[in-house]
C-alpha atoms as a printed R data frame, in Angstrom:
    type eleno elety resid chain resno       x       y       z
1   ATOM     1    CA   UNK     A     1   0.000   0.000   0.000
2   ATOM     2    CA   UNK     A     2   2.917   2.314   0.649
3   ATOM     3    CA   UNK     A     3   4.164   1.770  -2.864
4   ATOM     4    CA   UNK     A     4   0.900   2.907  -4.561
5   ATOM     5    CA   UNK     A     5   0.828   6.044  -2.307
6   ATOM     6    CA   UNK     A     6   4.360   6.937  -3.283
7   ATOM     7    CA   UNK     A     7   3.450   6.355  -6.883
8   ATOM     8    CA   UNK     A     8   0.423   8.632  -6.518
9   ATOM     9    CA   UNK     A     9   2.487  11.484  -4.960
10  ATOM    10    CA   UNK     A    10   5.120  11.057  -7.626
11  ATOM    11    CA   UNK     A    11   2.437  11.401 -10.251
12  ATOM    12    CA   UNK     A    12   1.008  14.564  -8.625
13  ATOM    13    CA   UNK     A    13   4.386  16.306  -8.325
14  ATOM    14    CA   UNK     A    14   5.445  15.302 -11.785
15  ATOM    15    CA   UNK     A    15   6.110  18.075 -14.280
16  ATOM    16    CA   UNK     A    16   2.563  18.682 -15.502
17  ATOM    17    CA   UNK     A    17   1.039  18.882 -11.996
18  ATOM    18    CA   UNK     A    18   3.581  21.094 -10.164
19  ATOM    19    CA   UNK     A    19   2.198  24.497 -11.208
20  ATOM    20    CA   UNK     A    20  -1.488  23.764 -10.525
21  ATOM    21    CA   UNK     A    21  -0.660  22.384  -7.084
22  ATOM    22    CA   UNK     A    22   1.470  25.389  -6.178
23  ATOM    23    CA   UNK     A    23  -1.236  27.755  -7.443
24  ATOM    24    CA   UNK     A    24  -3.836  25.992  -5.303
25  ATOM    25    CA   UNK     A    25  -1.595  26.212  -2.265
26  ATOM    26    CA   UNK     A    26  -1.062  29.967  -2.902
27  ATOM    27    CA   UNK     A    27  -4.795  30.583  -3.217
28  ATOM    28    CA   UNK     A    28  -5.538  28.707  -0.011
29  ATOM    29    CA   UNK     A    29  -2.752  30.617   1.787
30  ATOM    30    CA   UNK     A    30  -4.100  33.963   0.531
31  ATOM    31    CA   UNK     A    31  -7.609  33.109   1.667
32  ATOM    32    CA   UNK     A    32  -6.302  32.112   5.109
33  ATOM    33    CA   UNK     A    33  -4.298  35.366   5.363
34  ATOM    34    CA   UNK     A    34  -7.303  37.512   4.418
35  ATOM    35    CA   UNK     A    35  -9.574  35.700   6.853
36  ATOM    36    CA   UNK     A    36  -7.045  36.075   9.631
37  ATOM    37    CA   UNK     A    37  -6.447  39.755   8.860
38  ATOM    38    CA   UNK     A    38 -10.151  40.574   8.799
39  ATOM    39    CA   UNK     A    39 -10.672  39.227  12.291
40  ATOM    40    CA   UNK     A    40 -11.051  42.240  14.615
41  ATOM    41    CA   UNK     A    41  -8.322  42.415  17.268
42  ATOM    42    CA   UNK     A    42  -9.355  42.056  20.887
43  ATOM    43    CA   UNK     A    43 -10.267  45.277  22.619
44  ATOM    44    CA   UNK     A    44  -7.377  46.509  24.732
45  ATOM    45    CA   UNK     A    45  -8.247  46.862  28.357
46  ATOM    46    CA   UNK     A    46  -7.407  50.255  29.912
47  ATOM    47    CA   UNK     A    47  -4.514  50.349  32.328
48  ATOM    48    CA   UNK     A    48  -6.781  52.034  34.860
49  ATOM    49    CA   UNK     A    49 -10.560  52.507  34.768
50  ATOM    50    CA   UNK     A    50 -11.591  56.015  33.697
51  ATOM    51    CA   UNK     A    51 -12.812  58.479  36.269
52  ATOM    52    CA   UNK     A    52 -16.498  59.174  36.719
53  ATOM    53    CA   UNK     A    53 -17.655  62.724  37.420
54  ATOM    54    CA   UNK     A    54 -18.983  62.965  40.993
55  ATOM    55    CA   UNK     A    55 -21.327  65.869  40.158
56  ATOM    56    CA   UNK     A    56 -24.363  66.204  37.930
57  ATOM    57    CA   UNK     A    57 -23.170  69.510  36.474
58  ATOM    58    CA   UNK     A    58 -19.464  70.159  36.427
59  ATOM    59    CA   UNK     A    59 -16.384  71.635  34.767
60  ATOM    60    CA   UNK     A    60 -13.605  69.186  34.044
61  ATOM    61    CA   UNK     A    61  -9.941  70.089  33.848
62  ATOM    62    CA   UNK     A    62  -6.494  68.644  34.245
63  ATOM    63    CA   UNK     A    63  -4.603  69.650  37.374
64  ATOM    64    CA   UNK     A    64  -0.961  69.737  38.343
65  ATOM    65    CA   UNK     A    65   0.212  69.344  41.930
66  ATOM    66    CA   UNK     A    66   2.673  71.958  43.133
67  ATOM    67    CA   UNK     A    67   4.013  73.259  46.417
68  ATOM    68    CA   UNK     A    68   1.895  75.847  48.195
69  ATOM    69    CA   UNK     A    69   4.810  78.275  47.846
70  ATOM    70    CA   UNK     A    70   5.161  77.367  44.143
71  ATOM    71    CA   UNK     A    71   8.207  75.385  43.082
72  ATOM    72    CA   UNK     A    72  11.135  77.729  43.768
73  ATOM    73    CA   UNK     A    73  14.137  77.186  41.490
74  ATOM    74    CA   UNK     A    74  17.290  78.019  43.445
75  ATOM    75    CA   UNK     A    75  20.045  79.784  41.526
76  ATOM    76    CA   UNK     A    76  23.335  81.431  42.438
77  ATOM    77    CA   UNK     A    77  24.315  85.103  41.987
78  ATOM    78    CA   UNK     A    78  27.936  84.111  41.435
79  ATOM    79    CA   UNK     A    79  29.160  81.301  39.204
80  ATOM    80    CA   UNK     A    80  31.827  78.970  40.515
81  ATOM    81    CA   UNK     A    81  32.807  75.480  41.603
82  ATOM    82    CA   UNK     A    82  30.667  74.005  44.371
83  ATOM    83    CA   UNK     A    83  32.715  73.030  47.406
84  ATOM    84    CA   UNK     A    84  29.966  71.703  49.665
85  ATOM    85    CA   UNK     A    85  26.278  70.804  49.552
86  ATOM    86    CA   UNK     A    86  24.606  71.018  52.951
87  ATOM    87    CA   UNK     A    87  21.218  69.398  52.191
88  ATOM    88    CA   UNK     A    88  19.776  66.384  50.399
89  ATOM    89    CA   UNK     A    89  16.473  65.596  48.743
90  ATOM    90    CA   UNK     A    90  13.625  65.380  51.241
91  ATOM    91    CA   UNK     A    91  15.236  67.587  53.903
92  ATOM    92    CA   UNK     A    92  13.110  70.223  55.606
93  ATOM    93    CA   UNK     A    93  14.982  73.541  55.683
94  ATOM    94    CA   UNK     A    94  14.330  76.773  57.508
95  ATOM    95    CA   UNK     A    95  14.498  80.208  55.933
96  ATOM    96    CA   UNK     A    96  18.117  81.352  55.771
97  ATOM    97    CA   UNK     A    97  19.579  77.867  56.181
98  ATOM    98    CA   UNK     A    98  22.658  77.134  54.034
99  ATOM    99    CA   UNK     A    99  22.020  75.012  50.940
100 ATOM   100    CA   UNK     A   100  25.398  74.900  49.178
101 ATOM   101    CA   UNK     A   101  28.627  76.875  48.933
102 ATOM   102    CA   UNK     A   102  30.737  78.179  46.043
103 ATOM   103    CA   UNK     A   103  34.545  78.177  46.139
104 ATOM   104    CA   UNK     A   104  35.694  81.587  47.416
105 ATOM   105    CA   UNK     A   105  39.396  81.238  48.194
106 ATOM   106    CA   UNK     A   106  40.234  84.218  45.982
107 ATOM   107    CA   UNK     A   107  37.860  86.454  47.946
108 ATOM   108    CA   UNK     A   108  39.174  85.149  51.259
109 ATOM   109    CA   UNK     A   109  42.709  86.104  50.178
110 ATOM   110    CA   UNK     A   110  41.425  89.503  49.083
111 ATOM   111    CA   UNK     A   111  39.757  89.944  52.466
112 ATOM   112    CA   UNK     A   112  43.105  89.382  54.219
113 ATOM   113    CA   UNK     A   113  44.766  92.063  52.095
114 ATOM   114    CA   UNK     A   114  41.971  94.573  52.604
115 ATOM   115    CA   UNK     A   115  41.782  93.908  56.335
116 ATOM   116    CA   UNK     A   116  45.511  94.715  56.598
117 ATOM   117    CA   UNK     A   117  44.980  97.914  54.582
118 ATOM   118    CA   UNK     A   118  42.142  98.902  56.904
119 ATOM   119    CA   UNK     A   119  44.368  98.356  59.947
120 ATOM   120    CA   UNK     A   120  47.048 100.580  58.384
121 ATOM   121    CA   UNK     A   121  44.429 103.249  57.649
122 ATOM   122    CA   UNK     A   122  43.293 103.266  61.284
123 ATOM   123    CA   UNK     A   123  46.936 103.578  62.384
124 ATOM   124    CA   UNK     A   124  47.249 106.664  60.200
125 ATOM   125    CA   UNK     A   125  44.307 108.171  62.094
126 ATOM   126    CA   UNK     A   126  46.228 107.806  65.351
127 ATOM   127    CA   UNK     A   127  49.288 109.358  63.747
128 ATOM   128    CA   UNK     A   128  47.261 112.289  62.410
129 ATOM   129    CA   UNK     A   129  45.582 112.810  65.789
130 ATOM   130    CA   UNK     A   130  48.978 112.953  67.517
131 ATOM   131    CA   UNK     A   131  50.315 115.411  64.949
132 ATOM   132    CA   UNK     A   132  47.212 117.591  65.297
133 ATOM   133    CA   UNK     A   133  47.457 117.558  69.081
134 ATOM   134    CA   UNK     A   134  51.110 118.690  68.857
135 ATOM   135    CA   UNK     A   135  50.243 121.476  66.412
136 ATOM   136    CA   UNK     A   136  47.425 122.730  68.628
137 ATOM   137    CA   UNK     A   137  49.682 122.730  71.688
138 ATOM   138    CA   UNK     A   138  52.348 124.742  69.873
139 ATOM   139    CA   UNK     A   139  49.737 127.184  68.577
140 ATOM   140    CA   UNK     A   140  48.303 127.631  72.059
141 ATOM   141    CA   UNK     A   141  51.755 128.407  73.489
142 ATOM   142    CA   UNK     A   142  52.481 130.865  70.686
143 ATOM   143    CA   UNK     A   143  49.182 132.673  71.170
144 ATOM   144    CA   UNK     A   144  50.055 133.150  74.872
145 ATOM   145    CA   UNK     A   145  53.152 135.154  74.026
146 ATOM   146    CA   UNK     A   146  53.196 138.855  73.287
147 ATOM   147    CA   UNK     A   147  52.501 139.211  69.588
148 ATOM   148    CA   UNK     A   148  55.392 140.586  67.577
149 ATOM   149    CA   UNK     A   149  57.948 140.405  70.447
150 ATOM   150    CA   UNK     A   150  58.614 136.852  71.701
151 ATOM   151    CA   UNK     A   151  57.484 135.428  68.345
152 ATOM   152    CA   UNK     A   152  57.094 137.059  65.017
153 ATOM   153    CA   UNK     A   153  53.678 137.340  63.436
154 ATOM   154    CA   UNK     A   154  54.883 135.183  60.561
155 ATOM   155    CA   UNK     A   155  55.774 132.257  62.870
156 ATOM   156    CA   UNK     A   156  52.420 132.597  64.605
157 ATOM   157    CA   UNK     A   157  50.626 132.433  61.263
158 ATOM   158    CA   UNK     A   158  52.695 129.385  60.226
159 ATOM   159    CA   UNK     A   159  51.668 127.548  63.408
160 ATOM   160    CA   UNK     A   160  48.040 128.314  62.679
161 ATOM   161    CA   UNK     A   161  48.449 126.966  59.143
162 ATOM   162    CA   UNK     A   162  50.183 123.877  60.520
163 ATOM   163    CA   UNK     A   163  47.274 123.226  62.887
164 ATOM   164    CA   UNK     A   164  44.795 123.560  60.027
165 ATOM   165    CA   UNK     A   165  46.908 121.271  57.823
166 ATOM   166    CA   UNK     A   166  47.123 118.579  60.510
167 ATOM   167    CA   UNK     A   167  43.385 118.838  61.038
168 ATOM   168    CA   UNK     A   168  42.852 118.300  57.319
169 ATOM   169    CA   UNK     A   169  45.250 115.332  57.379
170 ATOM   170    CA   UNK     A   170  43.213 113.832  60.200
171 ATOM   171    CA   UNK     A   171  40.050 114.160  58.103
172 ATOM   172    CA   UNK     A   172  41.811 112.508  55.163
173 ATOM   173    CA   UNK     A   173  43.046 109.668  57.387
174 ATOM   174    CA   UNK     A   174  39.530 109.074  58.677
175 ATOM   175    CA   UNK     A   175  38.125 109.070  55.142
176 ATOM   176    CA   UNK     A   176  40.798 106.573  54.061
177 ATOM   177    CA   UNK     A   177  39.936 104.380  57.022
178 ATOM   178    CA   UNK     A   178  36.214 104.510  56.153
179 ATOM   179    CA   UNK     A   179  37.046 103.573  52.564
180 ATOM   180    CA   UNK     A   180  39.205 100.652  53.726
181 ATOM   181    CA   UNK     A   181  36.440  99.476  56.070
182 ATOM   182    CA   UNK     A   182  33.939  99.672  53.189
183 ATOM   183    CA   UNK     A   183  36.213  97.552  51.020
184 ATOM   184    CA   UNK     A   184  36.461  94.977  53.803
185 ATOM   185    CA   UNK     A   185  32.668  95.011  54.129
186 ATOM   186    CA   UNK     A   186  32.308  94.604  50.365
187 ATOM   187    CA   UNK     A   187  34.563  91.561  50.348
188 ATOM   188    CA   UNK     A   188  32.728  90.050  53.314
189 ATOM   189    CA   UNK     A   189  29.420  90.574  51.481
190 ATOM   190    CA   UNK     A   190  30.800  88.879  48.370
191 ATOM   191    CA   UNK     A   191  31.993  85.976  50.481
192 ATOM   192    CA   UNK     A   192  28.559  85.743  52.070
193 ATOM   193    CA   UNK     A   193  26.949  85.557  48.621
194 ATOM   194    CA   UNK     A   194  28.947  82.407  47.948
195 ATOM   195    CA   UNK     A   195  26.830  80.537  50.493
196 ATOM   196    CA   UNK     A   196  23.401  80.050  48.935
197 ATOM   197    CA   UNK     A   197  20.653  80.045  51.561
198 ATOM   198    CA   UNK     A   198  17.016  78.991  51.547
199 ATOM   199    CA   UNK     A   199  14.703  81.916  50.722
200 ATOM   200    CA   UNK     A   200  11.803  80.248  52.539
201 ATOM   201    CA   UNK     A   201  10.914  77.386  54.815
202 ATOM   202    CA   UNK     A   202  10.133  74.264  52.841
203 ATOM   203    CA   UNK     A   203  11.267  70.905  51.550
204 ATOM   204    CA   UNK     A   204  14.125  70.110  49.206
205 ATOM   205    CA   UNK     A   205  12.459  68.655  46.108
206 ATOM   206    CA   UNK     A   206  15.501  68.315  43.843
207 ATOM   207    CA   UNK     A   207  19.279  68.605  44.139
208 ATOM   208    CA   UNK     A   208  20.976  68.892  40.747
209 ATOM   209    CA   UNK     A   209  24.415  70.095  41.908
210 ATOM   210    CA   UNK     A   210  27.245  68.261  43.627
211 ATOM   211    CA   UNK     A   211  30.664  69.176  45.032
212 ATOM   212    CA   UNK     A   212  33.156  69.717  42.248
213 ATOM   213    CA   UNK     A   213  30.570  70.749  39.662
214 ATOM   214    CA   UNK     A   214  30.366  74.269  38.256
215 ATOM   215    CA   UNK     A   215  27.269  76.200  39.248
216 ATOM   216    CA   UNK     A   216  26.099  78.595  36.547
217 ATOM   217    CA   UNK     A   217  24.146  81.782  37.056
218 ATOM   218    CA   UNK     A   218  20.953  82.769  35.271
219 ATOM   219    CA   UNK     A   219  17.868  80.812  34.291
220 ATOM   220    CA   UNK     A   220  18.808  77.156  33.743
221 ATOM   221    CA   UNK     A   221  16.777  74.343  32.124
222 ATOM   222    CA   UNK     A   222  17.329  72.322  35.299
223 ATOM   223    CA   UNK     A   223  17.428  74.298  38.520
224 ATOM   224    CA   UNK     A   224  20.423  73.788  40.797
225 ATOM   225    CA   UNK     A   225  17.930  73.038  43.561
226 ATOM   226    CA   UNK     A   226  14.161  73.023  43.840
227 ATOM   227    CA   UNK     A   227  12.387  74.050  47.036
228 ATOM   228    CA   UNK     A   228   8.765  74.178  48.074
229 ATOM   229    CA   UNK     A   229   6.507  73.807  51.083
230 ATOM   230    CA   UNK     A   230   4.733  70.466  50.669
231 ATOM   231    CA   UNK     A   231   2.840  70.384  53.947
232 ATOM   232    CA   UNK     A   232  -0.026  71.901  51.985
233 ATOM   233    CA   UNK     A   233  -0.103  71.244  48.252
234 ATOM   234    CA   UNK     A   234  -1.778  73.320  45.582
235 ATOM   235    CA   UNK     A   235  -3.542  71.925  42.545
236 ATOM   236    CA   UNK     A   236  -3.316  74.225  39.521
237 ATOM   237    CA   UNK     A   237  -6.321  73.388  37.362
238 ATOM   238    CA   UNK     A   238  -6.506  74.400  33.696
239 ATOM   239    CA   UNK     A   239 -10.031  75.420  32.729
240 ATOM   240    CA   UNK     A   240 -10.696  75.743  29.006
241 ATOM   241    CA   UNK     A   241 -11.597  79.298  28.022
242 ATOM   242    CA   UNK     A   242 -14.913  78.012  26.672
243 ATOM   243    CA   UNK     A   243 -15.866  76.966  30.223
244 ATOM   244    CA   UNK     A   244 -14.258  79.918  32.017
245 ATOM   245    CA   UNK     A   245 -17.523  81.853  32.137
246 ATOM   246    CA   UNK     A   246 -19.068  79.087  34.251
247 ATOM   247    CA   UNK     A   247 -16.398  79.256  36.946
248 ATOM   248    CA   UNK     A   248 -17.125  81.105  40.181
249 ATOM   249    CA   UNK     A   249 -14.918  81.515  43.269
250 ATOM   250    CA   UNK     A   250 -15.517  79.004  46.035
251 ATOM   251    CA   UNK     A   251 -16.932  76.211  43.890
252 ATOM   252    CA   UNK     A   252 -16.291  72.745  45.443
253 ATOM   253    CA   UNK     A   253 -14.018  70.416  43.538
254 ATOM   254    CA   UNK     A   254 -12.736  66.866  43.681
255 ATOM   255    CA   UNK     A   255  -9.530  65.405  42.262
256 ATOM   256    CA   UNK     A   256  -8.884  61.864  41.049
257 ATOM   257    CA   UNK     A   257  -5.422  60.382  40.926
258 ATOM   258    CA   UNK     A   258  -4.312  59.284  37.479
259 ATOM   259    CA   UNK     A   259  -3.527  55.592  37.382
260 ATOM   260    CA   UNK     A   260  -5.915  54.805  40.232
261 ATOM   261    CA   UNK     A   261  -9.283  56.506  40.020
262 ATOM   262    CA   UNK     A   262 -10.250  54.973  43.352
263 ATOM   263    CA   UNK     A   263  -7.970  57.481  45.071
264 ATOM   264    CA   UNK     A   264  -9.979  60.710  45.203
265 ATOM   265    CA   UNK     A   265  -9.789  63.671  47.540
266 ATOM   266    CA   UNK     A   266 -11.705  66.895  48.098
267 ATOM   267    CA   UNK     A   267 -10.095  70.222  47.241
268 ATOM   268    CA   UNK     A   268 -10.369  73.568  49.022
269 ATOM   269    CA   UNK     A   269 -10.677  76.663  46.869
270 ATOM   270    CA   UNK     A   270  -7.701  79.033  47.142
271 ATOM   271    CA   UNK     A   271  -7.878  81.652  44.386
272 ATOM   272    CA   UNK     A   272  -8.267  82.263  40.672
273 ATOM   273    CA   UNK     A   273  -5.484  83.736  38.582
274 ATOM   274    CA   UNK     A   274  -7.473  86.282  36.556
275 ATOM   275    CA   UNK     A   275  -5.413  86.002  33.397
276 ATOM   276    CA   UNK     A   276  -6.109  83.543  30.597
277 ATOM   277    CA   UNK     A   277  -2.865  81.990  29.348
278 ATOM   278    CA   UNK     A   278  -1.925  79.557  26.563
279 ATOM   279    CA   UNK     A   279  -2.073  75.950  27.657
280 ATOM   280    CA   UNK     A   280   1.428  74.550  28.012
281 ATOM   281    CA   UNK     A   281   0.723  71.057  29.359
282 ATOM   282    CA   UNK     A   282  -1.058  69.155  26.605
283 ATOM   283    CA   UNK     A   283  -2.610  65.752  27.255
284 ATOM   284    CA   UNK     A   284  -2.152  64.451  23.721
285 ATOM   285    CA   UNK     A   285  -5.853  63.866  23.064
286 ATOM   286    CA   UNK     A   286  -6.880  64.029  19.387
287 ATOM   287    CA   UNK     A   287  -9.546  66.645  20.162
288 ATOM   288    CA   UNK     A   288  -7.105  68.946  21.943
289 ATOM   289    CA   UNK     A   289  -5.993  72.110  20.163
290 ATOM   290    CA   UNK     A   290  -2.464  73.405  20.490
291 ATOM   291    CA   UNK     A   291  -3.742  76.987  20.622
292 ATOM   292    CA   UNK     A   292  -6.016  76.266  23.594
293 ATOM   293    CA   UNK     A   293  -6.087  79.013  26.204
294 ATOM   294    CA   UNK     A   294  -6.965  78.258  29.792
295 ATOM   295    CA   UNK     A   295  -7.976  80.011  32.982
296 ATOM   296    CA   UNK     A   296  -6.036  78.676  35.970
297 ATOM   297    CA   UNK     A   297  -7.785  78.124  39.288
298 ATOM   298    CA   UNK     A   298  -5.855  77.100  42.380
299 ATOM   299    CA   UNK     A   299  -7.126  74.638  44.968
300 ATOM   300    CA   UNK     A   300  -5.335  73.413  48.081
301 ATOM   301    CA   UNK     A   301  -5.161  69.998  49.707
302 ATOM   302    CA   UNK     A   302  -3.456  68.630  52.805
303 ATOM   303    CA   UNK     A   303  -1.054  65.884  51.822
304 ATOM   304    CA   UNK     A   304  -1.282  63.898  55.068
305 ATOM   305    CA   UNK     A   305  -1.112  60.213  54.072
306 ATOM   306    CA   UNK     A   306  -2.231  60.661  50.475
307 ATOM   307    CA   UNK     A   307   0.161  59.132  47.891
308 ATOM   308    CA   UNK     A   308   0.465  62.399  45.980
309 ATOM   309    CA   UNK     A   309   3.614  64.213  44.945
310 ATOM   310    CA   UNK     A   310   4.634  67.543  43.505
311 ATOM   311    CA   UNK     A   311   4.469  67.535  39.708
312 ATOM   312    CA   UNK     A   312   1.819  64.810  39.564
313 ATOM   313    CA   UNK     A   313  -1.213  65.227  37.301
314 ATOM   314    CA   UNK     A   314  -4.774  64.694  38.509
315 ATOM   315    CA   UNK     A   315  -8.219  64.846  36.929
316 ATOM   316    CA   UNK     A   316 -10.333  67.557  38.559
317 ATOM   317    CA   UNK     A   317 -14.097  68.034  38.491
318 ATOM   318    CA   UNK     A   318 -15.543  71.343  39.695
319 ATOM   319    CA   UNK     A   319 -19.214  71.390  40.635
320 ATOM   320    CA   UNK     A   320 -21.358  74.021  38.941
321 ATOM   321    CA   UNK     A   321 -25.018  74.973  39.307
322 ATOM   322    CA   UNK     A   322 -27.219  72.746  37.153
323 ATOM   323    CA   UNK     A   323 -28.935  75.746  35.515
324 ATOM   324    CA   UNK     A   324 -25.737  76.998  33.801
325 ATOM   325    CA   UNK     A   325 -26.118  76.576  30.055
326 ATOM   326    CA   UNK     A   326 -24.355  77.955  27.051
327 ATOM   327    CA   UNK     A   327 -27.524  79.720  25.895
328 ATOM   328    CA   UNK     A   328 -27.539  82.319  28.630
329 ATOM   329    CA   UNK     A   329 -25.788  83.658  31.736
330 ATOM   330    CA   UNK     A   330 -25.766  81.768  35.039
331 ATOM   331    CA   UNK     A   331 -28.694  82.149  37.372
332 ATOM   332    CA   UNK     A   332 -28.571  85.327  39.415
333 ATOM   333    CA   UNK     A   333 -26.514  87.294  36.868
334 ATOM   334    CA   UNK     A   334 -28.353  90.097  35.077
335 ATOM   335    CA   UNK     A   335 -26.981  91.310  31.743
336 ATOM   336    CA   UNK     A   336 -27.919  94.877  30.896
337 ATOM   337    CA   UNK     A   337 -27.854  96.203  27.355
338 ATOM   338    CA   UNK     A   338 -26.467  99.694  27.686
339 ATOM   339    CA   UNK     A   339 -27.094 100.537  24.042
340 ATOM   340    CA   UNK     A   340 -30.824  99.815  24.046
341 ATOM   341    CA   UNK     A   341 -31.477 102.921  26.145
342 ATOM   342    CA   UNK     A   342 -29.973 105.117  23.445
343 ATOM   343    CA   UNK     A   343 -32.303 103.705  20.778
344 ATOM   344    CA   UNK     A   344 -35.532 104.687  22.586
């Protein structure tokens, strides 16, 4: 039986049957590929379930968590090599506490030179005072003598000029000493500027500088350090300009954590920044316009044990009165047409 089967296969794959068989195999493969490609792919499950608005009428917006003091980017007034960093990420610092220090050996050497010059200037004051005291004593003795007899009038006048000259020298010595003291104070101030201190009480959010690195001045893409008070966090909510007219101060709001919509927390109204700005943090949605302008409203929240961090995004829903529609103003607001009175 094996021999007839082999004979049958040999007959099929002989010269006159090869092309039809291959064509049939290609057709069947194409049909299988089309059928497989037309099968709809399985629906991808979301990483986290979407949030559900907790209010019947609401304004929705994306929010960004920030420190209640805003995120303060620490810079340095003087560029130089960092010799020591006094804090680390997560530390709580008081206002005026040292953050890091710039190398200032050149200024310390300059301070030594200027301090010596100031000491010499003060010594010249003592010298001028002694010379003035001697000139005054000689003038006093000369004025006690009979004028024109024991001493000529010319010598008496010379002693008066000498006393005035020594008095002027004393004034010059004091001015030189004040100038030297000012130079010492200037150098001490410059040395003090090399130690960068916290401008407020808060938490160290970032440390992007280390000993041995060069700290640049000016506005940097990455701040040398980032500070902010995180005991109370602020949520900066972007409200689309099309919904800005519906927003009123004091409206309650609720935020949902992205990635886990089960974590929600109430927000306390803080203030509204009354200036509509271009939206800079885009979500990437297909319906979102790049030229969108937003009104920013600030809410506050106590961090406590919530797993929230500065820079984190949240979905925010702000409750609005149910009678607010796009066809007219909110309830309680009267719009007066000033021009209709002129037409009567």
